[in-house]
MIKOL-651248 format. One record per residue (C-alpha): residue number from 1; x, y, z. Coordinates in steps of 0.05 Angstrom, whole numbers, plus 5000, padded with zeros to 4 digits. Layout:
N
k/px/py/pz
NUM/X/Y/Z
...
***
This chain:
774
k/px/py/pz
1/5004/5000/4999
2/5057/5042/5016
3/5115/5081/4983
4/5158/5123/5023
5/5219/5163/5008
6/5272/5206/5054
7/5307/5268/5031
8/5356/5320/5042
9/5298/5368/5054
10/5296/5336/5125
11/5224/5303/5105
12/5196/5243/5094
13/5143/5235/5033
14/5095/5183/5036
15/5052/5156/4977
16/4984/5112/4988
17/4994/5073/4922
18/4919/5052/4925
19/4894/5122/4913
20/4957/5141/4880
21/4966/5203/4923
22/5018/5237/4964
23/5001/5239/5042
24/5026/5313/5072
25/5096/5309/5094
26/5127/5276/5150
27/5163/5334/5188
28/5207/5331/5245
29/5272/5311/5230
30/5330/5377/5235
31/5380/5340/5191
32/5380/5305/5127
33/5335/5236/5125
34/5392/5181/5111
35/5349/5123/5113
36/5277/5097/5122
37/5240/5029/5136
38/5175/5007/5132
39/5145/4950/5176
40/5125/4887/5137
41/5046/4900/5158
42/5055/4972/5132
43/5034/5002/5195
44/5100/5029/5217
45/5151/5076/5179
46/5214/5091/5216
47/5264/5143/5190
48/5333/5159/5208
49/5374/5227/5203
50/5440/5263/5203
51/5405/5295/5268
52/5425/5226/5306
53/5355/5208/5322
54/5305/5160/5293
55/5229/5177/5282
56/5179/5121/5279
57/5108/5143/5248
58/5038/5114/5240
59/5024/5108/5166
60/4950/5109/5172
61/4954/5177/5212
62/5022/5206/5190
63/5032/5223/5265
64/5100/5209/5295
65/5094/5161/5353
66/5167/5145/5378
67/5232/5188/5381
68/5291/5145/5390
69/5354/5171/5417
70/5423/5148/5439
71/5466/5145/5374
72/5526/5195/5389
73/5537/5198/5309
74/5488/5201/5251
75/5437/5145/5235
76/5464/5119/5168
77/5415/5056/5164
78/5353/5023/5196
79/5316/4959/5182
80/5252/4927/5210
81/5264/4857/5232
82/5208/4815/5188
83/5159/4806/5249
84/5163/4883/5261
85/5182/4874/5331
86/5250/4899/5324
87/5284/4960/5289
88/5359/4956/5282
89/5401/5018/5266
90/5469/5036/5248
91/5511/5101/5258
92/5577/5135/5242
93/5590/5119/5324
94/5608/5054/5303
95/5555/5018/5338
96/5490/4973/5323
97/5432/4987/5362
98/5368/4948/5364
99/5306/4975/5395
100/5241/4946/5416
101/5186/4979/5376
102/5126/4980/5415
103/5165/5006/5472
104/5210/5053/5444
105/5270/5032/5476
106/5336/5006/5465
107/5348/4930/5480
108/5416/4915/5456
109/5481/4953/5426
110/5526/4911/5385
111/5601/4937/5377
112/5657/4909/5334
113/5658/4952/5277
114/5732/4996/5270
115/5699/5044/5223
116/5632/5077/5212
117/5572/5034/5198
118/5539/5048/5132
119/5487/4997/5115
120/5447/4946/5158
121/5393/4891/5137
122/5354/4831/5169
123/5347/4767/5133
124/5275/4750/5111
125/5273/4697/5162
126/5295/4741/5217
127/5362/4699/5235
128/5408/4743/5220
129/5426/4816/5219
130/5480/4841/5176
131/5523/4909/5185
132/5571/4937/5131
133/5620/4987/5143
134/5674/5027/5117
135/5721/4983/5152
136/5715/4939/5090
137/5677/4884/5133
138/5603/4856/5140
139/5592/4824/5206
140/5531/4774/5209
141/5497/4772/5275
142/5456/4712/5299
143/5393/4749/5321
144/5373/4679/5364
145/5437/4682/5408
146/5470/4746/5390
147/5533/4707/5403
148/5604/4734/5367
149/5582/4755/5299
150/5608/4721/5235
151/5657/4768/5201
152/5657/4772/5122
153/5715/4810/5081
154/5692/4852/5029
155/5759/4888/5010
156/5729/4951/4999
157/5689/5005/5041
158/5613/4971/5039
159/5555/5021/5018
160/5499/4969/5016
161/5478/4900/5032
162/5418/4857/5021
163/5391/4787/5034
164/5353/4744/4986
165/5284/4730/5007
166/5297/4655/5000
167/5353/4671/5059
168/5402/4634/5007
169/5446/4699/4987
170/5471/4766/5018
171/5493/4819/4969
172/5547/4867/4984
173/5561/4939/4943
174/5625/4969/4951
175/5641/5042/4947
176/5673/5020/4873
177/5637/4990/4826
178/5642/4921/4855
179/5590/4873/4874
180/5601/4810/4919
181/5549/4758/4927
182/5557/4717/4992
183/5524/4641/5014
184/5492/4661/5076
185/5500/4589/5112
186/5573/4588/5098
187/5590/4661/5092
188/5636/4645/5029
189/5639/4686/4969
190/5610/4654/4910
191/5612/4713/4851
192/5640/4779/4848
193/5628/4827/4789
194/5633/4898/4770
195/5584/4948/4736
196/5614/4994/4677
197/5616/5058/4723
198/5585/5089/4778
199/5596/5066/4858
200/5542/5020/4879
201/5493/5062/4928
202/5439/5007/4947
203/5418/4935/4931
204/5355/4898/4935
205/5329/4828/4914
206/5263/4808/4874
207/5215/4773/4917
208/5229/4708/4872
209/5305/4723/4894
210/5323/4709/4820
211/5340/4783/4804
212/5387/4838/4840
213/5380/4908/4827
214/5433/4953/4839
215/5434/5034/4842
216/5496/5070/4819
217/5523/5140/4828
218/5522/5147/4753
219/5448/5153/4752
220/5436/5078/4723
221/5395/5016/4750
222/5430/4951/4737
223/5386/4890/4735
224/5430/4823/4743
225/5412/4752/4741
226/5434/4723/4807
227/5451/4651/4776
228/5499/4676/4727
229/5510/4753/4755
230/5533/4771/4677
231/5510/4825/4629
232/5458/4863/4671
233/5404/4900/4645
234/5412/4975/4648
235/5360/5023/4664
236/5366/5091/4653
237/5323/5155/4670
238/5349/5190/4729
239/5397/5249/4716
240/5433/5243/4785
241/5462/5189/4831
242/5404/5133/4846
243/5408/5126/4922
244/5354/5073/4932
245/5314/5019/4903
246/5259/4975/4922
247/5213/4918/4890
248/5137/4918/4904
249/5108/4855/4944
250/5097/4813/4873
251/5157/4839/4839
252/5125/4869/4782
253/5145/4941/4797
254/5216/4964/4811
255/5221/5034/4846
256/5284/5082/4843
257/5300/5141/4885
258/5353/5198/4861
259/5386/5255/4878
260/5354/5288/4818
261/5301/5296/4866
262/5252/5243/4828
263/5228/5172/4841
264/5216/5131/4782
265/5165/5069/4775
266/5195/5018/4728
267/5154/4962/4700
268/5188/4896/4711
269/5153/4866/4646
270/5184/4907/4605
271/5245/4940/4642
272/5210/5006/4614
273/5197/5071/4659
274/5123/5072/4680
275/5120/5138/4711
276/5160/5192/4749
277/5138/5218/4818
278/5164/5283/4843
279/5153/5321/4914
280/5162/5395/4918
281/5207/5423/4975
282/5179/5463/5029
283/5103/5442/5015
284/5059/5377/5004
285/5049/5394/4929
286/5067/5326/4884
287/5064/5302/4812
288/5060/5245/4774
289/5073/5246/4703
290/5079/5183/4654
291/5132/5184/4590
292/5072/5195/4541
293/5051/5260/4581
294/4991/5239/4630
295/5001/5271/4693
296/4966/5278/4764
297/4980/5316/4825
298/4973/5379/4868
299/4948/5442/4824
300/5011/5486/4854
301/5056/5435/4825
302/5031/5450/4755
303/5060/5513/4748
304/5128/5492/4778
305/5146/5431/4733
306/5171/5441/4663
307/5172/5389/4609
308/5229/5390/4558
309/5211/5365/4485
310/5263/5337/4436
311/5323/5345/4478
312/5319/5422/4470
313/5326/5464/4533
314/5288/5521/4505
315/5231/5486/4482
316/5190/5476/4549
317/5124/5491/4581
318/5092/5482/4646
319/5058/5418/4656
320/4991/5452/4670
321/4976/5477/4605
322/4966/5405/4585
323/4914/5400/4637
324/4851/5389/4587
325/4871/5324/4552
326/4932/5298/4596
327/4907/5309/4669
328/4892/5234/4696
329/4868/5233/4761
330/4892/5171/4801
331/4944/5158/4750
332/4995/5124/4799
333/4938/5079/4825
334/4909/5060/4757
335/4988/5041/4736
336/5000/5001/4796
337/4929/4960/4792
338/4951/4935/4721
339/4920/4989/4679
340/4958/5020/4622
341/4927/5087/4609
342/4956/5122/4548
343/4956/5193/4532
344/4905/5214/4473
345/4960/5240/4428
346/5033/5251/4426
347/5044/5310/4477
348/5108/5334/4433
349/5063/5339/4375
350/5015/5391/4405
351/5018/5459/4384
352/5045/5491/4451
353/5037/5566/4432
354/5002/5597/4491
355/4955/5648/4489
356/4966/5717/4526
357/4911/5741/4577
358/4920/5803/4621
359/4868/5834/4665
360/4853/5909/4693
361/4796/5954/4709
362/4757/5987/4654
363/4752/6045/4703
364/4818/6052/4748
365/4798/6076/4815
366/4824/6134/4847
367/4842/6104/4919
368/4868/6037/4942
369/4803/6003/4961
370/4746/5996/4915
371/4682/6021/4942
372/4634/5993/4894
373/4607/5928/4902
374/4608/5904/4826
375/4666/5923/4782
376/4676/5925/4704
377/4735/5888/4689
378/4774/5886/4623
379/4808/5827/4595
380/4861/5833/4536
381/4865/5771/4497
382/4920/5754/4445
383/4934/5687/4410
384/5008/5669/4390
385/5027/5697/4320
386/5038/5647/4263
387/5115/5627/4259
388/5156/5583/4218
389/5125/5514/4246
390/5058/5547/4243
391/5023/5578/4189
392/4960/5606/4228
393/4955/5634/4301
394/4950/5594/4360
395/4873/5620/4370
396/4839/5630/4436
397/4780/5594/4466
398/4747/5571/4536
399/4760/5636/4571
400/4751/5625/4649
401/4749/5684/4706
402/4754/5667/4779
403/4749/5706/4843
404/4787/5686/4905
405/4785/5615/4870
406/4716/5600/4856
407/4694/5612/4779
408/4648/5674/4763
409/4644/5670/4683
410/4658/5623/4624
411/4662/5644/4554
412/4660/5580/4517
413/4687/5554/4451
414/4731/5605/4401
415/4731/5673/4416
416/4728/5721/4360
417/4793/5760/4349
418/4812/5824/4302
419/4855/5816/4245
420/4918/5825/4293
421/4889/5760/4330
422/4872/5806/4392
423/4807/5816/4427
424/4782/5860/4492
425/4729/5838/4534
426/4694/5870/4589
427/4646/5837/4649
428/4624/5855/4715
429/4647/5823/4774
430/4616/5829/4846
431/4667/5839/4899
432/4672/5829/4973
433/4700/5873/5034
434/4779/5853/5035
435/4821/5812/4989
436/4789/5800/4917
437/4842/5769/4879
438/4811/5760/4798
439/4853/5701/4757
440/4837/5691/4686
441/4866/5634/4637
442/4852/5614/4562
443/4865/5558/4517
444/4890/5548/4454
445/4864/5512/4389
446/4903/5451/4417
447/4874/5459/4489
448/4940/5483/4514
449/4933/5528/4569
450/4949/5598/4578
451/4991/5626/4644
452/4943/5657/4691
453/4931/5734/4689
454/4917/5761/4756
455/4888/5829/4785
456/4888/5837/4859
457/4837/5891/4889
458/4816/5907/4954
459/4735/5917/4970
460/4716/5972/5015
461/4698/5954/5085
462/4635/5982/5079
463/4620/5917/5027
464/4622/5875/5085
465/4564/5823/5092
466/4552/5763/5135
467/4536/5703/5081
468/4492/5649/5077
469/4509/5574/5082
470/4468/5532/5037
471/4468/5459/5050
472/4428/5421/5002
473/4423/5343/5024
474/4398/5286/4982
475/4388/5217/5006
476/4352/5157/4974
477/4336/5101/5013
478/4270/5084/4975
479/4277/5078/4898
480/4219/5084/4851
481/4248/5012/4830
482/4257/4973/4898
483/4307/4929/4875
484/4354/4989/4884
485/4339/5012/4953
486/4386/5027/5011
487/4387/5024/5078
488/4425/5087/5105
489/4422/5143/5053
490/4371/5187/5086
491/4396/5183/5153
492/4474/5199/5127
493/4435/5260/5090
494/4403/5281/5152
495/4454/5276/5201
496/4502/5310/5156
497/4456/5367/5146
498/4436/5377/5219
499/4509/5368/5246
500/4541/5417/5197
501/4487/5465/5210
502/4496/5456/5283
503/4574/5468/5281
504/4566/5529/5239
505/4518/5554/5286
506/4564/5547/5342
507/4613/5585/5298
508/4570/5642/5282
509/4606/5651/5211
510/4543/5663/5175
511/4481/5706/5179
512/4434/5648/5156
513/4445/5567/5147
514/4392/5539/5107
515/4382/5467/5103
516/4345/5443/5049
517/4329/5370/5044
518/4307/5334/4990
519/4301/5256/5004
520/4272/5197/4979
521/4211/5212/4928
522/4233/5285/4936
523/4309/5270/4916
524/4293/5271/4837
525/4332/5302/4781
526/4286/5354/4770
527/4279/5377/4841
528/4357/5374/4849
529/4364/5416/4785
530/4316/5466/4811
531/4350/5477/4875
532/4412/5497/4834
533/4376/5542/4783
534/4349/5579/4846
535/4419/5587/4871
536/4447/5619/4810
537/4383/5659/4787
538/4353/5718/4812
539/4286/5721/4782
540/4272/5651/4773
541/4201/5624/4797
542/4196/5561/4823
543/4139/5511/4787
544/4077/5496/4825
545/4097/5422/4836
546/4163/5442/4866
547/4174/5421/4938
548/4161/5480/4983
549/4231/5476/5017
550/4262/5497/4949
551/4234/5573/4974
552/4284/5579/5026
553/4341/5587/4967
554/4357/5648/4950
555/4404/5670/4894
556/4482/5657/4919
557/4525/5717/4938
558/4605/5722/4937
559/4604/5714/5015
560/4560/5650/5009
561/4579/5577/5012
562/4541/5520/4978
563/4548/5449/5002
564/4519/5392/4970
565/4507/5326/4999
566/4488/5267/4955
567/4473/5191/4985
568/4448/5137/4937
569/4472/5105/4875
570/4525/5135/4832
571/4565/5107/4771
572/4616/5121/4722
573/4620/5103/4654
574/4674/5082/4603
575/4681/5157/4576
576/4694/5176/4644
577/4631/5217/4657
578/4602/5210/4729
579/4531/5200/4741
580/4485/5212/4804
581/4417/5166/4806
582/4365/5201/4832
583/4299/5168/4861
584/4267/5165/4785
585/4323/5125/4757
586/4287/5110/4693
587/4284/5034/4701
588/4231/4992/4732
589/4258/4919/4711
590/4303/4872/4754
591/4373/4889/4760
592/4392/4818/4735
593/4356/4836/4665
594/4396/4897/4647
595/4411/4914/4578
596/4444/4974/4544
597/4380/5009/4528
598/4359/4999/4606
599/4424/5029/4627
600/4418/5085/4576
601/4356/5105/4606
602/4382/5101/4676
603/4433/5148/4653
604/4383/5193/4620
605/4348/5200/4685
606/4411/5213/4724
607/4453/5281/4735
608/4517/5276/4698
609/4579/5313/4722
610/4571/5359/4660
611/4505/5377/4683
612/4530/5396/4751
613/4585/5433/4724
614/4543/5478/4676
615/4493/5489/4736
616/4550/5502/4782
617/4583/5550/4738
618/4533/5605/4742
619/4525/5607/4815
620/4566/5661/4846
621/4589/5633/4912
622/4651/5637/4952
623/4663/5564/4966
624/4634/5495/4941
625/4637/5430/4970
626/4606/5362/4939
627/4602/5301/4981
628/4579/5240/4940
629/4571/5179/4985
630/4550/5136/4929
631/4553/5064/4915
632/4591/5046/4848
633/4560/5014/4791
634/4570/4943/4814
635/4515/4958/4860
636/4478/4997/4810
637/4492/4986/4734
638/4509/4913/4723
639/4553/4922/4659
640/4621/4902/4629
641/4654/4954/4668
642/4615/4940/4737
643/4679/4953/4774
644/4684/5021/4752
645/4652/5070/4801
646/4654/5146/4815
647/4722/5151/4835
648/4758/5144/4769
649/4712/5195/4734
650/4756/5254/4697
651/4694/5295/4699
652/4693/5301/4781
653/4768/5322/4776
654/4754/5374/4721
655/4692/5399/4761
656/4734/5414/4822
657/4790/5444/4781
658/4746/5483/4733
659/4694/5512/4800
660/4753/5518/4850
661/4708/5475/4886
662/4724/5411/4940
663/4696/5344/4917
664/4697/5283/4968
665/4672/5215/4938
666/4664/5155/4983
667/4700/5096/4941
668/4752/5078/4891
669/4733/5061/4825
670/4723/4990/4837
671/4688/4993/4906
672/4620/5001/4933
673/4611/5054/4987
674/4594/5015/5045
675/4538/5008/5101
676/4543/4985/5171
677/4490/4962/5212
678/4526/4973/5276
679/4533/5049/5256
680/4470/5064/5224
681/4507/5098/5173
682/4557/5090/5115
683/4627/5091/5138
684/4642/5158/5094
685/4588/5197/5131
686/4603/5168/5203
687/4670/5182/5196
688/4655/5262/5174
689/4598/5269/5223
690/4607/5229/5282
691/4672/5239/5288
692/4704/5294/5245
693/4648/5345/5269
694/4631/5315/5340
695/4697/5299/5367
696/4764/5328/5358
697/4795/5274/5308
698/4795/5314/5248
699/4839/5373/5280
700/4901/5339/5257
701/4943/5381/5202
702/4949/5429/5240
703/4924/5413/5312
704/4896/5479/5330
705/4828/5474/5356
706/4791/5475/5298
707/4776/5437/5234
708/4790/5468/5168
709/4749/5439/5103
710/4812/5407/5072
711/4832/5378/5140
712/4760/5356/5150
713/4757/5317/5082
714/4832/5285/5089
715/4813/5265/5157
716/4755/5220/5122
717/4800/5192/5070
718/4847/5165/5118
719/4796/5146/5170
720/4747/5103/5131
721/4798/5053/5114
722/4817/5042/5184
723/4739/5034/5211
724/4740/4970/5164
725/4804/4940/5186
726/4772/4920/5248
727/4831/4950/5289
728/4797/5016/5302
729/4743/5039/5349
730/4683/5090/5338
731/4668/5148/5378
732/4631/5107/5429
733/4699/5060/5441
734/4662/5003/5399
735/4709/4956/5358
736/4689/4969/5286
737/4691/4897/5249
738/4672/4875/5184
739/4608/4847/5178
740/4588/4839/5114
741/4654/4794/5100
742/4689/4750/5139
743/4765/4735/5141
744/4819/4781/5122
745/4803/4833/5075
746/4847/4849/5014
747/4881/4915/5012
748/4847/4929/4948
749/4781/4916/4979
750/4784/4963/5029
751/4737/5024/5015
752/4781/5084/5001
753/4752/5153/4990
754/4782/5200/4953
755/4779/5278/4950
756/4792/5328/4890
757/4807/5401/4900
758/4845/5450/4872
759/4897/5487/4916
760/4934/5549/4907
761/4879/5603/4897
762/4831/5607/4956
763/4848/5665/5000
764/4819/5627/5066
765/4794/5567/5076
766/4723/5553/5106
767/4725/5532/5180
768/4684/5471/5185
769/4675/5463/5261
770/4707/5474/5333
771/4698/5413/5365
772/4676/5424/5438
773/4658/5494/5429
774/4590/5516/5454
***
């Protein structure tokens, strides 16, 4: 499940491979991180540092649980024992120390090396502990007796040691190009080879013990056949020294990390690069990129990473400019699950000329603060001109304008330009008191995004207005077709709305808080879309058939917040479109008799992400939250793609990006959103409401007595898998166990929510709750 890396930036980065996302950085060391180790069960991550300390982290929470001190020199290497009970550490103080993980205490101090110890490893059966040193020796410690160790002479300072999983071999890498293979049972050297160039920095065996991967200072990884140790396969892709390599548990993937700042995922069937992972310094921003240009990551990283094409250093472009066609949410998880996502076209063949966009006030104000509620904004546009490679200009299309991260207006399609390839547009924008950060961007004819144009204004204090929070809750237990009924969707929706309303009343952030419930037969496509239309249009009259509760809704203003919660069925189709399935699902037959016509009827009666985008696009609120506690299509639409669900929908990711909104969905693409009788809730809503709002559990990053929106959603993403593992307790202290299935749950089958949001544009985050406040 986990992929971890340590860095000279003093942090540890942890990736959850099941959702393909980097978690917040693990921060605490005051020196370079020199070594990391994951326990076999994946629960613990240990990190060592030049600061002479070892820290143990809980992977599920990202919290530091132990700080181990005692070494008098820098800690160069650490390793968990196979049973995760012990942690061994090696230091420049020439000692090996063994620590009890549960108690966090040193249990043994091993002496004997005459030089600094650089590397350490446990054998797969836990019988042996090997330590390598600059004194040109390896010491093999028998963990059953801790008697005088067996001494192995390497004749060169040792940089790396590794045991084969079958316990037959011990490999040693020297500080030159030498790799030696020793028989564990006898300690005899059986083979010695040299790589073509580069100091050996790290070694690892494949799970079947047939291959040995070595990492070198020359930037190459070499794959050796253990039986012959000749003619290695060379993997090239890093531009700096490769300091770490690791196989995954089934040997299908190899991961390497380099001083160039990148981590590369290699497909062992083809020995080809599958993806490059990057973590940005001094932030939690990250990026995953495939060789053909698909990418996933945090939006702030898209403006900071440049792609170089055809080896030409001057032919570069930011990753973000390729968003429309090459952004692929969940990319890393898709690759590791065996999918082979491909870019829609060769990225190097696209017209990468970016149009130019600039913003200004149509009528400049005399003072520093803007006194008017609305202002007229002038937007200057210019296409990139024809050049030797292009006979026409780049074109300008799909212009978007944001205020404080929320979409204000869109000009769809191609924009009319004059004979010089330019245009000037004007539009009115409502301002709020204080900061009003306006951002605009457009695309060329080949869907290449422009750089962001920005304009910062300050609204006068007299514009200050307390906003309204609209909480639209839709839940369906009773479908028009009873075969699709659910148990707790209505209870989930009601509890979510009521508790969020209580939390906001305690905070006093809003003048009014309007909860608008649409439950069971009221949760139709027509009614949900009517609610969204009321939020957008000032003079829209409801039809007589509409539920009276919709009369509570007024047109949203810039200080308002819109929260939409849906509990029911949902599905995503092959084209990446996502659909909410309302009460009137458009199919009355048995679930086992669905055909293409029936499925299409359901989709026609459902609400697509595109329809949501069109409805939300014209709502002028400050922030949006969409929570989808929906089952996957395995519970709603029995098709050849029944393992696909809401999480793999590119439409949701683009909706979050374009609208500047937060979206939380209950499950991965291949999963159902589970309900549990003992909780009378779905797992997602229980984590959000019963724990996230009613307790201080979600106040984690930072722990400051309040729960911000992003913090709340991230908590649910991490908490739901814990609740299903049977090792976590609920808010009342009851042990949460699986009731639908028996036996150990496979990692892939554990429900994992996913959150989409665009960082970097918001001026402030909504505070969701202050747990414990009156």
